[in-house]
C-alpha positions as CSV (number, residue, x, y, z in Angstrom):
1,M,-6.9,-47.1,8.0
2,A,-5.8,-44.5,8.4
3,S,-6.9,-41.5,10.9
4,P,-9.4,-38.5,9.3
5,I,-7.7,-35.1,9.7
6,P,-10.1,-33.7,12.0
7,M,-12.0,-30.4,11.0
8,T,-11.1,-27.4,12.5
9,P,-13.0,-24.0,11.9
10,Y,-10.1,-22.9,10.4
11,N,-9.4,-26.2,8.3
12,L,-13.3,-25.5,7.1
13,A,-12.4,-21.7,6.3
14,L,-9.6,-23.0,4.0
15,R,-11.7,-24.1,1.5
16,F,-13.5,-20.8,1.9
17,L,-10.2,-19.5,0.0
18,G,-10.6,-17.0,-2.4
19,M,-14.6,-16.4,-2.9
20,K,-15.2,-12.9,-3.3
21,E,-17.9,-10.5,-3.6
22,L,-19.3,-9.6,-6.7
23,P,-19.4,-6.3,-8.8
24,G,-22.3,-4.0,-9.2
25,H,-25.8,-4.9,-8.1
26,V,-25.1,-8.5,-8.1
27,H,-23.8,-10.2,-4.5
28,N,-22.4,-13.2,-3.8
29,P,-25.1,-15.4,-2.5
30,T,-23.0,-17.6,-0.1
31,I,-21.3,-14.0,1.4
32,V,-25.3,-13.4,1.7
33,A,-26.2,-16.6,3.2
34,M,-23.4,-15.9,5.7
35,C,-24.8,-12.6,6.9
36,D,-28.7,-13.8,7.1
37,L,-27.6,-16.5,9.5
38,V,-26.6,-13.6,11.5
39,D,-28.8,-10.9,10.7
40,S,-31.9,-11.8,8.5
41,G,-32.1,-7.9,7.0
42,V,-28.7,-8.2,5.0
43,H,-29.1,-9.1,1.1
44,D,-26.0,-8.0,-0.4
45,D,-22.1,-8.5,0.0
46,E,-21.4,-5.0,0.3
47,T,-22.3,-4.9,4.4
48,P,-18.8,-5.8,6.0
49,W,-19.1,-9.6,6.2
50,C,-15.9,-10.9,8.5
51,S,-18.0,-11.2,11.7
52,A,-20.2,-13.6,9.6
53,F,-17.9,-15.6,8.1
54,V,-16.3,-16.7,11.2
55,N,-19.9,-17.1,12.5
56,Y,-20.5,-19.2,9.4
57,C,-17.9,-21.9,9.8
58,N,-18.3,-21.8,13.7
59,W,-22.1,-23.0,13.0
60,L,-21.5,-25.6,10.7
61,L,-19.3,-27.1,12.7
62,G,-21.5,-26.5,15.9
63,C,-18.5,-24.2,17.8
64,Q,-19.2,-21.4,19.3
65,R,-20.7,-18.5,17.4
66,S,-20.8,-14.6,18.8
67,G,-23.8,-14.2,16.7
68,S,-23.4,-10.5,15.5
69,L,-22.0,-8.7,12.6
70,R,-19.5,-6.7,15.1
71,A,-15.8,-8.5,14.8
72,R,-15.5,-7.4,18.0
73,S,-18.4,-9.8,18.7
74,W,-16.0,-12.3,19.6
75,L,-13.9,-10.6,22.5
76,L,-16.4,-11.8,24.3
77,V,-16.5,-15.7,22.9
78,G,-14.7,-18.3,23.9
79,T,-11.1,-17.9,26.4
80,A,-8.6,-15.3,26.5
81,I,-5.5,-16.5,24.9
82,R,-2.4,-14.5,24.3
83,L,-1.1,-13.9,20.7
84,E,2.2,-16.2,21.5
85,A,-0.2,-19.2,22.7
86,A,-2.5,-19.0,19.6
87,R,-2.4,-21.7,16.9
88,P,-4.4,-22.4,14.4
89,G,-7.8,-24.4,14.7
90,F,-9.7,-22.9,17.2
91,D,-7.9,-19.2,17.7
92,V,-9.5,-17.0,16.5
93,V,-8.2,-13.1,16.5
94,I,-9.9,-9.4,16.8
95,L,-8.5,-6.5,15.7
96,S,-9.1,-2.8,15.7
97,R,-9.9,-1.0,12.5
98,G,-8.5,2.9,12.1
99,V,-6.5,5.5,13.0
100,N,-7.2,6.0,17.3
101,A,-9.2,3.1,17.2
102,A,-11.4,2.7,20.5
103,S,-10.2,0.7,22.9
104,A,-11.1,-3.6,23.7
105,A,-14.0,-2.3,26.2
106,E,-15.8,-0.5,23.1
107,I,-17.7,-3.6,22.0
108,A,-19.6,-1.6,19.2
109,A,-16.3,0.0,17.2
110,P,-15.1,-0.8,14.3
111,G,-13.2,-3.8,14.1
112,H,-12.1,-7.2,11.9
113,V,-12.1,-10.5,12.8
114,G,-10.8,-13.6,11.8
115,F,-9.2,-17.0,12.3
116,F,-5.3,-17.2,13.6
117,S,-2.9,-18.1,10.9
118,G,0.1,-17.6,12.4
119,Y,2.8,-15.2,13.8
120,N,5.6,-13.8,13.1
121,A,7.3,-11.5,17.0
122,D,10.2,-10.6,14.5
123,K,7.9,-9.0,11.2
124,K,5.9,-7.8,14.5
125,T,2.2,-9.0,12.4
126,V,-0.2,-11.3,12.8
127,S,-1.5,-13.3,9.8
128,I,-5.2,-13.9,9.9
129,L,-7.8,-16.2,7.3
130,G,-10.6,-14.0,7.4
131,G,-13.5,-12.9,5.1
132,N,-14.1,-9.3,3.6
133,Q,-10.0,-9.3,3.7
134,G,-9.8,-7.0,0.3
135,N,-13.6,-8.1,-0.5
136,E,-12.8,-11.8,-0.2
137,V,-11.6,-14.9,1.9
138,S,-7.4,-14.3,2.2
139,I,-5.0,-14.9,4.1
140,A,-3.2,-11.4,5.3
141,E,-1.1,-10.1,7.5
142,Y,-1.6,-7.5,10.4
143,P,0.4,-5.3,12.8
144,I,0.4,-7.1,16.3
145,A,-0.2,-3.6,17.4
146,R,-3.8,-3.9,16.4
147,V,-4.3,-7.1,18.0
148,L,-7.1,-6.5,20.4
149,G,-7.8,-9.9,21.7
150,V,-7.4,-13.3,20.9
151,R,-10.1,-16.2,22.0
152,R,-10.3,-19.9,22.0
153,L,-13.2,-21.0,20.7
154,S,-15.1,-24.7,21.9
């Protein structure tokens, strides 16, 4: 009998690919549930939910969570690793957001977080499987220059 494929937060997150926010005053109940896990005061899919998505996938598997809707809160979870050592599974990438972004020490500043999906040193990009990427769960490429940190979760 073949051994089962180990379930990682990354593998679980793949099952949500294509899940989207709903337009107008109607909200995607799955996204609302993800946000509610972290902040019971959120009742919409308009609130930035990238961190809620990562928290939710990790919660379902009993892995480490940040417990915050702030993307940069993930800089305080797990073990710091180099981007070159990252692999899909238990690694998350935290990115800066906006022009003149604050340093990694500014946990309250805007950011983005998702699961590491790939690294392309030649193109100077990192691929991230994440929520709230174009208002949906997707795999998107970001400039390596935006990477604030990579954390390995347990």
